N, C-alpha and C positions, 0 to 999 in steps of 0.2 A: 368667538362662537358662544352663543348662549341659547338655553332652552327655556321658553316661556310657558309658565303654568296657564292653564284654561279656567283655572278657579281663582286667578288674582294673586297668587302666592309670588314672592320674589323671584326673577328669574335666576336659573342657575348657571353660573359661568363654567363652561367646560374647556376652554383653551383658546389657542390661536386657531389659524386656518387650517393646520394640520390636523386638529382635533375633531374631525366629524364623525357623527355615530350613524350605525345602520343596524336594525335589529334583525335576527332571524326570524324565520315565520312562526315558529313556536314560542317566541318571546322570552326563551330561557337564556339567550346569550345576546351579546352585542359585539358587532364589528367596530373597534375603536381605531381612527386614525388610519383606516384603511389596510392595517396590517394585523392587528391583534384581536382575536377572539377572546371575549371575557365572559365567563358565565355571570347569570345572575341569580340572585337568591329567590325564593318564592315572593312575589309580590314587589320585588324591586322594578324599577324602569331604568335606572341608571346604575353604573358601576361605582366604586367609591371613587369620588372625584375629590382631588384636594382642594382646599380653601382657594378660591381665586382662580381655579382651574388648572389644567395640566401645562406645564411650562415647555415641556418637551415630549418627544416621544419616548424617550428613556424612561420618563415616570410611568407610563402606559404599561412597559414592560414589568413594572414593579407590582402591579395589582395581582391579588391573589388568582391563580388559575389562568392567568393571561397565557395564550399560545400564538406565536408568532407565525405568520403563513407568508413565505417569501415569494409572492406573486403580486404583479401590479394589477390593478382594477378588479379587486376581489368584490364579489356580490353575493350576500349571504343567501341560504337557500332555508329548507324546512328545518334544520338544526344546524349546531355550530360544525358538525362533521360534514355537512354536505354545502358546498359553496360552488361558484362558478367563477372562472376568469378566461380571458382571452390570452392566447398564446399563437403568435403567427411568425411566418417564416416568408421570406421573399427570394425567389429564384429569379435570376435575371439571365439573359443571353450574355455568353461570355464574349462572343465574337460580334463585331459589326460588321453586318454585310449591306454594303450601299445598294440600294433599289434604284434603278435607271430611271 
């Protein structure tokens, strides 16, 4: 995963396929790897990315202010305190009734 500059600067290596990014609507935090909300300093676009990108999700947890949310399919909202995720349940008929 890489981020490409619109002004022609060198691409920023973010990490493997696990290292995708998604920003909150206020631009003050980023959802990293689908689980970690990381606050951004004023004027920052990316969190502190190690040289060569993240090698594992464990490295993301070490970022200052990183907060893990244990839900799948997180979608950032207006701020890092507001987010959405899907939690579904399935209820099935326990008895099989043959229909002639």
